N, C-alpha and C positions, 0 to 999 in steps of 0.2 A: 860554449854557448849556454847562458843561463836561461831557464824557461820556467815561467810561472803562469799557469792558467791561460795558456794561449792555444787551446785545443782547436779553435776555429782557424788558426793561421799556421800552425806548426808543420802540418803535412806539406804545404806548399814550400815552406822554408827549407825543410830537409830535402825535398825533391830537387830544389834548385842547387843544393850542394852536391847531391848525387849526379846531377847532370853536368858537372864541371868537366871541361875538356882536360884539365890537369887532374890526374887520377890518383896521385900519391898523397892522399890526405887522410887525416883522422878527425872525426867529430867527437868531441867530448861534450855530451849534452847533459847539463846539470839540472836536475829537477829541483826547483826551489819551493818545495812543500805545496805543490799544486793540489787543488781540491777538485779539479775537473779531470778530463781524460788525457791531459798532456803527457803524463808518464806512460800511459798505455800506448799512445800513438808512437812515442819514441821507441818503446820496446818492440813494437811491430816492425819498425824500420830497422832496428838493430838486429832483429832475428833474421833479416834478409840481407844485411850488409855488414860484414865483419869490421868495416872501417868506422862504424858508429858504436860508441860506448855510452851507456846511460848510467849515471851515478846520481846519488842524492846529496843535496847540499849539507855541509857540516853545520851550517847556521841557518839564519833566515834573512831575507832581503838580498839585494843584488850583489853587494861586495863579497859577503861570505860565499855566495854561490859561485862567483867568478874565481875566488881563491881556491875553492874546492876543485874546480876544473883545472886550475894551474897545477895543483898537486898531482894530477893524472897525466900531464903532458909527456908524451914519448917522442914527439917529432922535433925537428930541428928549427923550423920557422913557426911563428905564432901569428894568428889573426883571430879577431873576435867576431862573433856573429850574434845577432839578436833574433829571438825565436818568432817574432811577428813580421820579420822582413824576408826578403829573398835576394838572390844573387843573379846577375847575368851569367851565362854559361862560361865566360872566359875570365871571371874575377880572379881566381887563384892563379891561372896561367899568366895573366897580365901583371899581377903583383909580383910573382916570382921572376918573370922575365926582367922586370924593372930593377929588382933587388940584386939579382945574381951578379951583374958586373961590378958591384960595389962591395958587397959582403958586410962583415961585422962593422959596427960603428955607424951604420946607416939604417934609417927607418923610411920605408916607402909610405907616402901619403897620397891618396887618390880622391877622386870626386864621388859625390853622392847625389841621389835624386829622391825627393819625397814623393809619396803617392797616397791616395786614399781610395777606398772601395766605392764610396759615394761622396758627393759634394765636392769641396775644393780644399786644397792644402791651405792651412792657416798662413796668413800673410807674413807673420813673424818668422815662421819656419822657412817660408819661401825666401825671404830676405837673407836669412842665415845660410841657406843652401847656396844662394848666388854668391854670397861673400866667401863661403868655404871653397867653392869651385874656382873663384878668382885667385885664391891662394895657390891652388894646384896649377893654374895657368901661369902664374908669375913665379912660383917657387919661393915665396917670401914669407913663409910661415912664422918664423921666429920674430920677424919685424913687428908682427901684430899680436904677439902672444898675450899681451895684457888687455887686449880689446875683448876677445872672446876665445873660446876653445878653438884652436886652429886646425885640429885633426879629428875628424869624426871617429867615434869609438870603434866603428866597424870597417874603416877604410885604411888601416895601416897594416904593414907587414914588417916583422922584425925578427932577428935571430933570437932563439931562446936564451942564449947566454946573455945577450944585451938586455933582454926583457927582464930576466931574473936579477941582473946586476942593479937595476933601478928599483927593485922591489916588486915588480909585476903588479898583481892585484892585492898585494899585502896591506897597504894602508886603507883603513876604513874611513875614507874621506869622500865626500860628495861635493860637486860632481866628479865621479871617479875618472871619467875620460879627460877632464881638464887637468886634474892633478897629475895624471900619467903624462900628459903633454909637457907639463912643467918639468917633470922628472927626466924626460927625454932631453929637454933643453938644458937642464942642470948638468946632465951627463956629457953634454957636448956632442950628442949624436947628430949627424948630418941628415937633414930631411931631403929625400929624393922625391921630387914631385912627379906624379903620374897624372897627366891631364886627360883623364878618362873616367867615365861613370862606372864604378865597380860595385855599387850597392844601391838597392832600392829600399828606402827608409819609410816605414809606415807612419803616417800622421793619424792619430786617433785621439778621441776626447779623453781617454783614460790612460794615456801614456804618462810615465812617471814624471817627466819634465813638466807636465801640466798639473799633476795632482800631489806630488810629494812636497812637504814644506821645505826640504833642503833646496829645492829649485825655485822657490817662490820669488826670491830676489835674485834674478839671474845676472846681476852685475858681479857677484862673487868677490866683493872687495876684500874680504878677509883672506881668501885664498890668494888673490893676486898680490896683496901687500906682503904676505908671508914670503912669497918667492921673490918679490921685488927687493925686499931688504936682504934676502939671502944672496941674491945673484947680481943685482944691478945698482943698488943704492951705494953711492960714494959719499960718505959723510964729510968729505973734504969739500964738497960742492954744495951750494945752497939749493934747497928744495923749493920748488914753486908749484902751486896748483893753479891751473888756468881754467876758469869757469866757476860761476857762482849760482848756477841753478841747483836743482835737487841733487844731481850727481856730484857737483862740486862741494856742496854743503855736507853731504853724507861722507864723501871721501875725506874732507878736512877733519870731521869729527873723529874719524878713525886714525888720522895722522897725528893729532894733537898729543897723544901719550907717547908718540915715537920720536918727536922732533922738538929740540929746544927752541929753534926758530923756524918759522914757516912763512913763506911769502905767498900771498894770495892775490891773483890778478883776474880781471875780467874786462869785457868790452861794453858792459851795460852801464850807461851814464848814471842812472838812478842809484846804482849800487856802489859806484866808485866813491871812496871816502867813508863808507859805512863801516861800523865796527860790528863784526859778527864773530862770535866765539872768542872775543878778545883780540881779533886780528883786523887790522884796518885794510880794507880792500883797496888795491891800487889799479891803475890802468895797465893794460897789457903792454903798452909801449915801454914801461920801465924795464922790460926784459932786455932791451938793447943795451942797458947800462949795467946789467948784472954780470959779473965775471963767472963764466962756466956754470950756469945753472943746470939743474936737472928738473925737467918740467913734466908734470903729469897733467895731461889734457883731459878734462872731464866735461866735454861738450858733446851732446848727442847728435845734433843736426848735421847731416852729411855735408850740407852747403857750408856751414860754419867750419866744419873740420877741414874742408878743402882750402878755405881762406886762411885758417890758422897754419896749415902746413906750408902754404906759400909765404906767409909772414915769417915763420920760424926759419925757413930756408933762406930768406933774405937776411937773417941775422946769423947765417952760417951754422945753423943747428941741424943735426941729422936725426932721423927717426931711429929709435932703438939705441941711440948713442947719447943723445942729449934730451930727447923727449919721447914720451910714450902715451898712447891713448888708453885711458882707463874709463870704460863705459859700463 
């Protein structure tokens, strides 16, 4: 657990860990150069509970703090915690019970719930929460991995050997949880879904996903494309981008240096036939005549997405095999 200037939240966080029904845990609390009483509060808890160890980050900012914590791991299984959040009392027991029958090569992914002390949870975070929890209900995480980060940073459990085999917190890449998900995917780990809320996730105005420049454009196209070309791009098949709105245009601009030929389609009559970035837009219907295309769908509207899925299914295309949503 990385902790930076969360003195008003951290006692409740640590107390929720101490209240766990699963008792065989250790908390590696990494102080990330806090300027408030965060470290002192952690030390007070550590003085009373030998399972809590407080260390100082070897660097500054989130990733170096997490990596510092990784270097101090003594346990067999790994879970991450955020210092402004808290756990239901059966979080660790539930995660362990779900993981135990499967063992190495598996990562448990469970549900989360946002909360605020005052006001309401932001609608964007609420939609993301609903979408994440739908993944745990359906167990279809990897099918949607290019859409958004499919496993919340605090809702997974994995064997230490598997965690370290994919680099753990070593890469200094943001968003760090999304990059880690892609590395689970790359390693071929099976996601075992746990349809249960195991974490209470604080929404606040100064959370880093609202304030850090690395999170400003939350489509993360550069990260997604890096892994798509590493894991799923088949250059023997033609690449098609579906959608000519802002998402489609931004995606195509990033693809132009990567592709000799790129097909761009949309359903907007006024755009069909236009030349944009040197590519002539075509009607989506041409997909029916293209042999084995790989399609990146860059359409944000949920209604349009449902219609697109239906049309592509009619042309015998499968999600995460023939097409992917890039949003």
